[in-house]
PDB file of N, CA, C and O in Angstrom, chain B, residues numbered from 101:
ATOM      1  N   MET B 101     103.215  46.939  94.695  1.00  0.00           N
ATOM      2  CA  MET B 101     103.543  48.095  93.881  1.00  0.00           C
ATOM      3  C   MET B 101     105.013  48.459  94.045  1.00  0.00           C
ATOM      4  O   MET B 101     105.586  48.363  95.130  1.00  0.00           O
ATOM      5  N   GLU B 102     105.586  48.867  92.961  1.00  0.00           N
ATOM      6  CA  GLU B 102     106.964  49.324  92.977  1.00  0.00           C
ATOM      7  C   GLU B 102     107.016  50.719  93.586  1.00  0.00           C
ATOM      8  O   GLU B 102     106.132  51.536  93.324  1.00  0.00           O
ATOM      9  N   SER B 103     108.022  51.006  94.385  1.00  0.00           N
ATOM     10  CA  SER B 103     108.067  52.337  95.011  1.00  0.00           C
ATOM     11  C   SER B 103     109.234  53.145  94.483  1.00  0.00           C
ATOM     12  O   SER B 103     110.243  52.592  94.046  1.00  0.00           O
ATOM     13  N   MET B 104     109.084  54.463  94.527  1.00  0.00           N
ATOM     14  CA  MET B 104     110.137  55.406  94.148  1.00  0.00           C
ATOM     15  C   MET B 104     110.488  56.176  95.414  1.00  0.00           C
ATOM     16  O   MET B 104     109.871  57.202  95.699  1.00  0.00           O
ATOM     17  N   GLY B 105     111.457  55.706  96.171  1.00  0.00           N
ATOM     18  CA  GLY B 105     111.753  56.335  97.445  1.00  0.00           C
ATOM     19  C   GLY B 105     110.569  56.112  98.367  1.00  0.00           C
ATOM     20  O   GLY B 105     110.203  54.973  98.658  1.00  0.00           O
ATOM     21  N   CYS B 106     109.972  57.199  98.824  1.00  0.00           N
ATOM     22  CA  CYS B 106     108.830  57.069  99.733  1.00  0.00           C
ATOM     23  C   CYS B 106     107.501  57.306  99.007  1.00  0.00           C
ATOM     24  O   CYS B 106     106.450  57.316  99.648  1.00  0.00           O
ATOM     25  N   VAL B 107     107.526  57.498  97.685  1.00  0.00           N
ATOM     26  CA  VAL B 107     106.304  57.739  96.916  1.00  0.00           C
ATOM     27  C   VAL B 107     106.016  56.532  96.037  1.00  0.00           C
ATOM     28  O   VAL B 107     106.852  56.127  95.229  1.00  0.00           O
ATOM     29  N   ARG B 108     104.830  55.961  96.200  1.00  0.00           N
ATOM     30  CA  ARG B 108     104.481  54.775  95.420  1.00  0.00           C
ATOM     31  C   ARG B 108     104.185  55.153  93.981  1.00  0.00           C
ATOM     32  O   ARG B 108     103.656  56.228  93.700  1.00  0.00           O
ATOM     33  N   GLU B 109     104.532  54.260  93.082  1.00  0.00           N
ATOM     34  CA  GLU B 109     104.361  54.479  91.645  1.00  0.00           C
ATOM     35  C   GLU B 109     102.893  54.721  91.274  1.00  0.00           C
ATOM     36  O   GLU B 109     102.610  55.528  90.389  1.00  0.00           O
ATOM     37  N   ASP B 110     101.963  54.034  91.936  1.00  0.00           N
ATOM     38  CA  ASP B 110     100.548  54.230  91.600  1.00  0.00           C
ATOM     39  C   ASP B 110     100.090  55.653  91.915  1.00  0.00           C
ATOM     40  O   ASP B 110      99.232  56.191  91.216  1.00  0.00           O
ATOM     41  N   TYR B 111     100.650  56.268  92.957  1.00  0.00           N
ATOM     42  CA  TYR B 111     100.316  57.665  93.261  1.00  0.00           C
ATOM     43  C   TYR B 111     100.876  58.593  92.196  1.00  0.00           C
ATOM     44  O   TYR B 111     100.212  59.544  91.783  1.00  0.00           O
ATOM     45  N   ILE B 112     102.090  58.320  91.755  1.00  0.00           N
ATOM     46  CA  ILE B 112     102.705  59.133  90.699  1.00  0.00           C
ATOM     47  C   ILE B 112     101.850  59.063  89.438  1.00  0.00           C
ATOM     48  O   ILE B 112     101.578  60.091  88.819  1.00  0.00           O
ATOM     49  N   GLU B 113     101.427  57.869  89.054  1.00  0.00           N
ATOM     50  CA  GLU B 113     100.593  57.707  87.857  1.00  0.00           C
ATOM     51  C   GLU B 113      99.247  58.409  88.018  1.00  0.00           C
ATOM     52  O   GLU B 113      98.738  59.010  87.073  1.00  0.00           O
ATOM     53  N   PHE B 114      98.677  58.332  89.213  1.00  0.00           N
ATOM     54  CA  PHE B 114      97.418  59.031  89.473  1.00  0.00           C
ATOM     55  C   PHE B 114      97.584  60.533  89.269  1.00  0.00           C
ATOM     56  O   PHE B 114      96.757  61.167  88.614  1.00  0.00           O
ATOM     57  N   LEU B 115      98.644  61.097  89.825  1.00  0.00           N
ATOM     58  CA  LEU B 115      98.868  62.540  89.693  1.00  0.00           C
ATOM     59  C   LEU B 115      99.135  62.943  88.250  1.00  0.00           C
ATOM     60  O   LEU B 115      98.698  64.009  87.815  1.00  0.00           O
ATOM     61  N   LYS B 116      99.845  62.105  87.504  1.00  0.00           N
ATOM     62  CA  LYS B 116     100.113  62.404  86.094  1.00  0.00           C
ATOM     63  C   LYS B 116      98.845  62.351  85.244  1.00  0.00           C
ATOM     64  O   LYS B 116      98.756  63.031  84.222  1.00  0.00           O
ATOM     65  N   SER B 117      97.875  61.555  85.656  1.00  0.00           N
ATOM     66  CA  SER B 117      96.661  61.395  84.853  1.00  0.00           C
ATOM     67  C   SER B 117      95.569  62.412  85.216  1.00  0.00           C
ATOM     68  O   SER B 117      94.506  62.415  84.594  1.00  0.00           O
ATOM     69  N   ARG B 118      95.811  63.259  86.198  1.00  0.00           N
ATOM     70  CA  ARG B 118      94.828  64.248  86.623  1.00  0.00           C
ATOM     71  C   ARG B 118      94.518  65.224  85.484  1.00  0.00           C
ATOM     72  O   ARG B 118      95.423  65.651  84.767  1.00  0.00           O
ATOM     73  N   ARG B 119      93.270  65.567  85.322  1.00  0.00           N
ATOM     74  CA  ARG B 119      92.852  66.488  84.269  1.00  0.00           C
ATOM     75  C   ARG B 119      91.886  67.513  84.835  1.00  0.00           C
ATOM     76  O   ARG B 119      91.180  67.241  85.806  1.00  0.00           O
ATOM     77  N   SER B 120      91.855  68.695  84.226  1.00  0.00           N
ATOM     78  CA  SER B 120      90.875  69.708  84.592  1.00  0.00           C
ATOM     79  C   SER B 120      89.584  69.418  83.847  1.00  0.00           C
ATOM     80  O   SER B 120      89.595  69.084  82.662  1.00  0.00           O
ATOM     81  N   ILE B 121      88.481  69.550  84.553  1.00  0.00           N
ATOM     82  CA  ILE B 121      87.176  69.299  83.958  1.00  0.00           C
ATOM     83  C   ILE B 121      86.464  70.630  83.775  1.00  0.00           C
ATOM     84  O   ILE B 121      86.304  71.396  84.725  1.00  0.00           O
ATOM     85  N   ARG B 122      86.039  70.899  82.549  1.00  0.00           N
ATOM     86  CA  ARG B 122      85.359  72.157  82.250  1.00  0.00           C
ATOM     87  C   ARG B 122      83.959  71.942  81.678  1.00  0.00           C
ATOM     88  O   ARG B 122      83.199  72.894  81.502  1.00  0.00           O
ATOM     89  N   VAL B 123      83.630  70.701  81.393  1.00  0.00           N
ATOM     90  CA  VAL B 123      82.297  70.353  80.892  1.00  0.00           C
ATOM     91  C   VAL B 123      81.758  69.270  81.821  1.00  0.00           C
ATOM     92  O   VAL B 123      82.420  68.262  82.068  1.00  0.00           O
ATOM     93  N   PHE B 124      80.558  69.489  82.328  1.00  0.00           N
ATOM     94  CA  PHE B 124      80.000  68.602  83.334  1.00  0.00           C
ATOM     95  C   PHE B 124      78.753  67.899  82.827  1.00  0.00           C
ATOM     96  O   PHE B 124      78.002  68.446  82.019  1.00  0.00           O
ATOM     97  N   LYS B 125      78.543  66.693  83.304  1.00  0.00           N
ATOM     98  CA  LYS B 125      77.295  65.997  83.039  1.00  0.00           C
ATOM     99  C   LYS B 125      76.204  66.696  83.840  1.00  0.00           C
ATOM    100  O   LYS B 125      76.489  67.253  84.900  1.00  0.00           O
ATOM    101  N   PRO B 126      74.974  66.681  83.365  1.00  0.00           N
ATOM    102  CA  PRO B 126      73.910  67.404  84.075  1.00  0.00           C
ATOM    103  C   PRO B 126      73.419  66.706  85.347  1.00  0.00           C
ATOM    104  O   PRO B 126      72.742  67.330  86.163  1.00  0.00           O
ATOM    105  N   GLU B 127      73.748  65.430  85.525  1.00  0.00           N
ATOM    106  CA  GLU B 127      73.252  64.708  86.693  1.00  0.00           C
ATOM    107  C   GLU B 127      73.862  65.269  87.977  1.00  0.00           C
ATOM    108  O   GLU B 127      75.047  65.599  88.011  1.00  0.00           O
ATOM    109  N   PRO B 128      73.051  65.377  89.034  1.00  0.00           N
ATOM    110  CA  PRO B 128      73.598  65.847  90.312  1.00  0.00           C
ATOM    111  C   PRO B 128      74.583  64.824  90.893  1.00  0.00           C
ATOM    112  O   PRO B 128      74.493  63.628  90.616  1.00  0.00           O
ATOM    113  N   VAL B 129      75.504  65.313  91.686  1.00  0.00           N
ATOM    114  CA  VAL B 129      76.471  64.438  92.344  1.00  0.00           C
ATOM    115  C   VAL B 129      75.754  63.780  93.523  1.00  0.00           C
ATOM    116  O   VAL B 129      75.153  64.477  94.341  1.00  0.00           O
ATOM    117  N   PRO B 130      75.807  62.453  93.623  1.00  0.00           N
ATOM    118  CA  PRO B 130      75.152  61.784  94.755  1.00  0.00           C
ATOM    119  C   PRO B 130      75.709  62.309  96.085  1.00  0.00           C
ATOM    120  O   PRO B 130      76.914  62.517  96.224  1.00  0.00           O
ATOM    121  N   GLU B 131      74.823  62.517  97.046  1.00  0.00           N
ATOM    122  CA  GLU B 131      75.235  63.110  98.317  1.00  0.00           C
ATOM    123  C   GLU B 131      76.307  62.285  99.026  1.00  0.00           C
ATOM    124  O   GLU B 131      77.228  62.854  99.611  1.00  0.00           O
ATOM    125  N   ASP B 132      76.205  60.954  98.985  1.00  0.00           N
ATOM    126  CA  ASP B 132      77.211  60.129  99.656  1.00  0.00           C
ATOM    127  C   ASP B 132      78.595  60.309  99.031  1.00  0.00           C
ATOM    128  O   ASP B 132      79.601  60.298  99.741  1.00  0.00           O
ATOM    129  N   LEU B 133      78.653  60.475  97.705  1.00  0.00           N
ATOM    130  CA  LEU B 133      79.936  60.709  97.038  1.00  0.00           C
ATOM    131  C   LEU B 133      80.478  62.094  97.385  1.00  0.00           C
ATOM    132  O   LEU B 133      81.672  62.254  97.639  1.00  0.00           O
ATOM    133  N   LEU B 134      79.609  63.074  97.395  1.00  0.00           N
ATOM    134  CA  LEU B 134      80.011  64.443  97.740  1.00  0.00           C
ATOM    135  C   LEU B 134      80.591  64.490  99.154  1.00  0.00           C
ATOM    136  O   LEU B 134      81.626  65.117  99.380  1.00  0.00           O
ATOM    137  N   LEU B 135      79.938  63.841 100.087  1.00  0.00           N
ATOM    138  CA  LEU B 135      80.430  63.821 101.463  1.00  0.00           C
ATOM    139  C   LEU B 135      81.757  63.072 101.575  1.00  0.00           C
ATOM    140  O   LEU B 135      82.621  63.456 102.364  1.00  0.00           O
ATOM    141  N   LYS B 136      81.921  62.015 100.797  1.00  0.00           N
ATOM    142  CA  LYS B 136      83.189  61.270 100.799  1.00  0.00           C
ATOM    143  C   LYS B 136      84.324  62.134 100.255  1.00  0.00           C
ATOM    144  O   LYS B 136      85.430  62.119 100.795  1.00  0.00           O
ATOM    145  N   VAL B 137      84.054  62.884  99.195  1.00  0.00           N
ATOM    146  CA  VAL B 137      85.067  63.782  98.616  1.00  0.00           C
ATOM    147  C   VAL B 137      85.451  64.865  99.623  1.00  0.00           C
ATOM    148  O   VAL B 137      86.633  65.152  99.810  1.00  0.00           O
ATOM    149  N   LEU B 138      84.458  65.460 100.266  1.00  0.00           N
ATOM    150  CA  LEU B 138      84.745  66.500 101.258  1.00  0.00           C
ATOM    151  C   LEU B 138      85.523  65.940 102.439  1.00  0.00           C
ATOM    152  O   LEU B 138      86.441  66.590 102.940  1.00  0.00           O
ATOM    153  N   ASP B 139      85.172  64.756 102.884  1.00  0.00           N
ATOM    154  CA  ASP B 139      85.894  64.144 103.990  1.00  0.00           C
ATOM    155  C   ASP B 139      87.341  63.869 103.599  1.00  0.00           C
ATOM    156  O   ASP B 139      88.252  64.080 104.399  1.00  0.00           O
ATOM    157  N   THR B 140      87.552  63.406 102.390  1.00  0.00           N
ATOM    158  CA  THR B 140      88.909  63.143 101.901  1.00  0.00           C
ATOM    159  C   THR B 140      89.706  64.437 101.791  1.00  0.00           C
ATOM    160  O   THR B 140      90.894  64.458 102.112  1.00  0.00           O
ATOM    161  N   ALA B 141      89.076  65.506 101.345  1.00  0.00           N
ATOM    162  CA  ALA B 141      89.761  66.795 101.188  1.00  0.00           C
ATOM    163  C   ALA B 141      90.296  67.317 102.520  1.00  0.00           C
ATOM    164  O   ALA B 141      91.286  68.048 102.546  1.00  0.00           O
ATOM    165  N   ARG B 142      89.658  66.953 103.608  1.00  0.00           N
ATOM    166  CA  ARG B 142      90.123  67.395 104.934  1.00  0.00           C
ATOM    167  C   ARG B 142      91.521  66.882 105.260  1.00  0.00           C
ATOM    168  O   ARG B 142      92.211  67.441 106.113  1.00  0.00           O
ATOM    169  N   TYR B 143      91.936  65.815 104.578  1.00  0.00           N
ATOM    170  CA  TYR B 143      93.248  65.220 104.852  1.00  0.00           C
ATOM    171  C   TYR B 143      94.392  65.922 104.114  1.00  0.00           C
ATOM    172  O   TYR B 143      95.551  65.539 104.266  1.00  0.00           O
ATOM    173  N   ALA B 144      94.075  66.940 103.321  1.00  0.00           N
ATOM    174  CA  ALA B 144      95.141  67.670 102.636  1.00  0.00           C
ATOM    175  C   ALA B 144      96.048  68.318 103.679  1.00  0.00           C
ATOM    176  O   ALA B 144      95.566  68.791 104.707  1.00  0.00           O
ATOM    177  N   PRO B 145      97.353  68.344 103.425  1.00  0.00           N
ATOM    178  CA  PRO B 145      98.263  68.920 104.410  1.00  0.00           C
ATOM    179  C   PRO B 145      98.062  70.423 104.567  1.00  0.00           C
ATOM    180  O   PRO B 145      97.709  71.123 103.618  1.00  0.00           O
ATOM    181  N   SER B 146      98.294  70.900 105.782  1.00  0.00           N
ATOM    182  CA  SER B 146      98.264  72.333 106.064  1.00  0.00           C
ATOM    183  C   SER B 146      99.328  72.626 107.117  1.00  0.00           C
ATOM    184  O   SER B 146      99.719  71.740 107.877  1.00  0.00           O
ATOM    185  N   ALA B 147      99.789  73.857 107.156  1.00  0.00           N
ATOM    186  CA  ALA B 147     100.822  74.251 108.112  1.00  0.00           C
ATOM    187  C   ALA B 147     100.347  74.007 109.536  1.00  0.00           C
ATOM    188  O   ALA B 147      99.268  74.453 109.926  1.00  0.00           O
ATOM    189  N   HIS B 148     101.143  73.311 110.291  1.00  0.00           N
ATOM    190  CA  HIS B 148     100.831  72.995 111.689  1.00  0.00           C
ATOM    191  C   HIS B 148      99.477  72.301 111.833  1.00  0.00           C
ATOM    192  O   HIS B 148      98.838  72.388 112.881  1.00  0.00           O
ATOM    193  N   ASN B 149      99.045  71.615 110.780  1.00  0.00           N
ATOM    194  CA  ASN B 149      97.753  70.919 110.759  1.00  0.00           C
ATOM    195  C   ASN B 149      96.607  71.856 111.145  1.00  0.00           C
ATOM    196  O   ASN B 149      95.654  71.443 111.807  1.00  0.00           O
ATOM    197  N   SER B 150      96.708  73.118 110.726  1.00  0.00           N
ATOM    198  CA  SER B 150      95.696  74.118 111.093  1.00  0.00           C
ATOM    199  C   SER B 150      94.372  73.926 110.351  1.00  0.00           C
ATOM    200  O   SER B 150      93.323  74.367 110.821  1.00  0.00           O
ATOM    201  N   GLN B 151      94.425  73.276 109.205  1.00  0.00           N
ATOM    202  CA  GLN B 151      93.241  73.005 108.394  1.00  0.00           C
ATOM    203  C   GLN B 151      92.347  74.256 108.282  1.00  0.00           C
ATOM    204  O   GLN B 151      91.209  74.249 108.754  1.00  0.00           O
ATOM    205  N   PRO B 152      92.860  75.318 107.663  1.00  0.00           N
ATOM    206  CA  PRO B 152      92.142  76.596 107.643  1.00  0.00           C
ATOM    207  C   PRO B 152      90.996  76.683 106.638  1.00  0.00           C
ATOM    208  O   PRO B 152      90.344  77.723 106.551  1.00  0.00           O
ATOM    209  N   TRP B 153      90.735  75.636 105.890  1.00  0.00           N
ATOM    210  CA  TRP B 153      89.749  75.711 104.829  1.00  0.00           C
ATOM    211  C   TRP B 153      88.318  75.574 105.335  1.00  0.00           C
ATOM    212  O   TRP B 153      88.044  75.045 106.412  1.00  0.00           O
ATOM    213  N   ARG B 154      87.434  76.077 104.499  1.00  0.00           N
ATOM    214  CA  ARG B 154      85.991  75.916 104.700  1.00  0.00           C
ATOM    215  C   ARG B 154      85.432  75.439 103.374  1.00  0.00           C
ATOM    216  O   ARG B 154      85.782  75.988 102.329  1.00  0.00           O
ATOM    217  N   PHE B 155      84.585  74.446 103.391  1.00  0.00           N
ATOM    218  CA  PHE B 155      83.978  73.919 102.173  1.00  0.00           C
ATOM    219  C   PHE B 155      82.531  74.379 102.113  1.00  0.00           C
ATOM    220  O   PHE B 155      81.799  74.307 103.100  1.00  0.00           O
ATOM    221  N   ILE B 156      82.137  74.847 100.956  1.00  0.00           N
ATOM    222  CA  ILE B 156      80.765  75.313 100.758  1.00  0.00           C
ATOM    223  C   ILE B 156      80.201  74.576  99.550  1.00  0.00           C
ATOM    224  O   ILE B 156      80.790  74.598  98.469  1.00  0.00           O
ATOM    225  N   ILE B 157      79.079  73.935  99.736  1.00  0.00           N
ATOM    226  CA  ILE B 157      78.405  73.240  98.641  1.00  0.00           C
ATOM    227  C   ILE B 157      77.391  74.205  98.046  1.00  0.00           C
ATOM    228  O   ILE B 157      76.494  74.684  98.741  1.00  0.00           O
ATOM    229  N   VAL B 158      77.537  74.484  96.771  1.00  0.00           N
ATOM    230  CA  VAL B 158      76.636  75.410  96.092  1.00  0.00           C
ATOM    231  C   VAL B 158      75.795  74.624  95.096  1.00  0.00           C
ATOM    232  O   VAL B 158      76.320  74.037  94.150  1.00  0.00           O
ATOM    233  N   ASP B 159      74.499  74.617  95.317  1.00  0.00           N
ATOM    234  CA  ASP B 159      73.613  73.946  94.362  1.00  0.00           C
ATOM    235  C   ASP B 159      72.522  74.881  93.843  1.00  0.00           C
ATOM    236  O   ASP B 159      71.678  74.465  93.049  1.00  0.00           O
ATOM    237  N   ASP B 160      72.534  76.124  94.279  1.00  0.00           N
ATOM    238  CA  ASP B 160      71.562  77.117  93.813  1.00  0.00           C
ATOM    239  C   ASP B 160      72.015  77.642  92.444  1.00  0.00           C
ATOM    240  O   ASP B 160      73.102  78.208  92.336  1.00  0.00           O
ATOM    241  N   PRO B 161      71.198  77.463  91.400  1.00  0.00           N
ATOM    242  CA  PRO B 161      71.590  77.897  90.052  1.00  0.00           C
ATOM    243  C   PRO B 161      71.912  79.392  89.964  1.00  0.00           C
ATOM    244  O   PRO B 161      72.809  79.782  89.217  1.00  0.00           O
ATOM    245  N   ASP B 162      71.199  80.226  90.710  1.00  0.00           N
ATOM    246  CA  ASP B 162      71.476  81.668  90.676  1.00  0.00           C
ATOM    247  C   ASP B 162      72.848  81.986  91.255  1.00  0.00           C
ATOM    248  O   ASP B 162      73.575  82.825  90.723  1.00  0.00           O
ATOM    249  N   VAL B 163      73.197  81.317  92.338  1.00  0.00           N
ATOM    250  CA  VAL B 163      74.507  81.532  92.959  1.00  0.00           C
ATOM    251  C   VAL B 163      75.604  81.031  92.025  1.00  0.00           C
ATOM    252  O   VAL B 163      76.630  81.691  91.862  1.00  0.00           O
ATOM    253  N   LYS B 164      75.393  79.864  91.409  1.00  0.00           N
ATOM    254  CA  LYS B 164      76.391  79.335  90.473  1.00  0.00           C
ATOM    255  C   LYS B 164      76.583  80.287  89.297  1.00  0.00           C
ATOM    256  O   LYS B 164      77.707  80.473  88.830  1.00  0.00           O
ATOM    257  N   GLU B 165      75.509  80.886  88.819  1.00  0.00           N
ATOM    258  CA  GLU B 165      75.631  81.832  87.707  1.00  0.00           C
ATOM    259  C   GLU B 165      76.432  83.057  88.125  1.00  0.00           C
ATOM    260  O   GLU B 165      77.264  83.544  87.359  1.00  0.00           O
ATOM    261  N   LYS B 166      76.192  83.556  89.323  1.00  0.00           N
ATOM    262  CA  LYS B 166      76.958  84.711  89.826  1.00  0.00           C
ATOM    263  C   LYS B 166      78.436  84.355  89.986  1.00  0.00           C
ATOM    264  O   LYS B 166      79.311  85.146  89.633  1.00  0.00           O
ATOM    265  N   LEU B 167      78.707  83.175  90.512  1.00  0.00           N
ATOM    266  CA  LEU B 167      80.098  82.735  90.653  1.00  0.00           C
ATOM    267  C   LEU B 167      80.776  82.608  89.292  1.00  0.00           C
ATOM    268  O   LEU B 167      81.950  82.947  89.149  1.00  0.00           O
ATOM    269  N   ALA B 168      80.045  82.122  88.299  1.00  0.00           N
ATOM    270  CA  ALA B 168      80.594  81.930  86.959  1.00  0.00           C
ATOM    271  C   ALA B 168      80.980  83.251  86.312  1.00  0.00           C
ATOM    272  O   ALA B 168      81.839  83.279  85.431  1.00  0.00           O
ATOM    273  N   LYS B 169      80.365  84.332  86.733  1.00  0.00           N
ATOM    274  CA  LYS B 169      80.647  85.648  86.154  1.00  0.00           C
ATOM    275  C   LYS B 169      81.825  86.355  86.831  1.00  0.00           C
ATOM    276  O   LYS B 169      82.255  87.410  86.365  1.00  0.00           O
ATOM    277  N   LEU B 170      82.344  85.798  87.906  1.00  0.00           N
ATOM    278  CA  LEU B 170      83.426  86.455  88.640  1.00  0.00           C
ATOM    279  C   LEU B 170      84.722  86.566  87.845  1.00  0.00           C
ATOM    280  O   LEU B 170      85.453  87.549  87.971  1.00  0.00           O
ATOM    281  N   HIS B 171      84.998  85.568  87.037  1.00  0.00           N
ATOM    282  CA  HIS B 171      86.270  85.516  86.308  1.00  0.00           C
ATOM    283  C   HIS B 171      86.068  84.599  85.108  1.00  0.00           C
ATOM    284  O   HIS B 171      85.250  83.680  85.153  1.00  0.00           O
ATOM    285  N   GLY B 172      86.800  84.846  84.053  1.00  0.00           N
ATOM    286  CA  GLY B 172      86.672  84.025  82.847  1.00  0.00           C
ATOM    287  C   GLY B 172      86.872  82.547  83.095  1.00  0.00           C
ATOM    288  O   GLY B 172      86.212  81.718  82.468  1.00  0.00           O
ATOM    289  N   GLY B 173      87.777  82.202  84.003  1.00  0.00           N
ATOM    290  CA  GLY B 173      88.050  80.804  84.308  1.00  0.00           C
ATOM    291  C   GLY B 173      86.950  80.139  85.121  1.00  0.00           C
ATOM    292  O   GLY B 173      86.966  78.923  85.314  1.00  0.00           O
ATOM    293  N   CYS B 174      85.999  80.926  85.597  1.00  0.00           N
ATOM    294  CA  CYS B 174      84.907  80.377  86.419  1.00  0.00           C
ATOM    295  C   CYS B 174      83.679  80.014  85.611  1.00  0.00           C
ATOM    296  O   CYS B 174      82.721  79.473  86.162  1.00  0.00           O
ATOM    297  N   LYS B 175      83.682  80.297  84.322  1.00  0.00           N
ATOM    298  CA  LYS B 175      82.495  80.051  83.495  1.00  0.00           C
ATOM    299  C   LYS B 175      81.951  78.634  83.589  1.00  0.00           C
ATOM    300  O   LYS B 175      80.731  78.468  83.582  1.00  0.00           O
ATOM    301  N   PRO B 176      82.787  77.599  83.677  1.00  0.00           N
ATOM    302  CA  PRO B 176      82.239  76.225  83.769  1.00  0.00           C
ATOM    303  C   PRO B 176      81.373  76.004  85.006  1.00  0.00           C
ATOM    304  O   PRO B 176      80.565  75.076  85.023  1.00  0.00           O
ATOM    305  N   LEU B 177      81.518  76.831  86.042  1.00  0.00           N
ATOM    306  CA  LEU B 177      80.726  76.644  87.251  1.00  0.00           C
ATOM    307  C   LEU B 177      79.228  76.781  86.987  1.00  0.00           C
ATOM    308  O   LEU B 177      78.410  76.173  87.677  1.00  0.00           O
ATOM    309  N   LYS B 178      78.884  77.570  86.001  1.00  0.00           N
ATOM    310  CA  LYS B 178      77.468  77.829  85.729  1.00  0.00           C
ATOM    311  C   LYS B 178      76.689  76.541  85.495  1.00  0.00           C
ATOM    312  O   LYS B 178      75.552  76.421  85.952  1.00  0.00           O
ATOM    313  N   ASN B 179      77.277  75.579  84.795  1.00  0.00           N
ATOM    314  CA  ASN B 179      76.594  74.332  84.462  1.00  0.00           C
ATOM    315  C   ASN B 179      77.037  73.135  85.293  1.00  0.00           C
ATOM    316  O   ASN B 179      76.647  72.002  85.012  1.00  0.00           O
ATOM    317  N   ALA B 180      77.840  73.381  86.301  1.00  0.00           N
ATOM    318  CA  ALA B 180      78.296  72.277  87.147  1.00  0.00           C
ATOM    319  C   ALA B 180      77.178  71.841  88.085  1.00  0.00           C
ATOM    320  O   ALA B 180      76.515  72.676  88.699  1.00  0.00           O
ATOM    321  N   PRO B 181      76.972  70.532  88.193  1.00  0.00           N
ATOM    322  CA  PRO B 181      75.919  70.084  89.115  1.00  0.00           C
ATOM    323  C   PRO B 181      76.321  70.298  90.554  1.00  0.00           C
ATOM    324  O   PRO B 181      75.555  69.977  91.463  1.00  0.00           O
TER     325      PRO B 181
END
């Protein structure tokens, strides 16, 4: 791969192709994929490597509906698997 300084071109293309998803397929996310995504998210940089985040998996339809009502931008959560 061709590099741009210390950032590889394939990473740049990946970031440029990122899109927001507001419509979801009804199929549940496989647990192994969900765990892989969460494990990968832990590698995000944080100040002094403090990693202050907490991840919560919400699969209860009532909770998702309540979350969707919190703000206009949260409406897609209602139908997210």
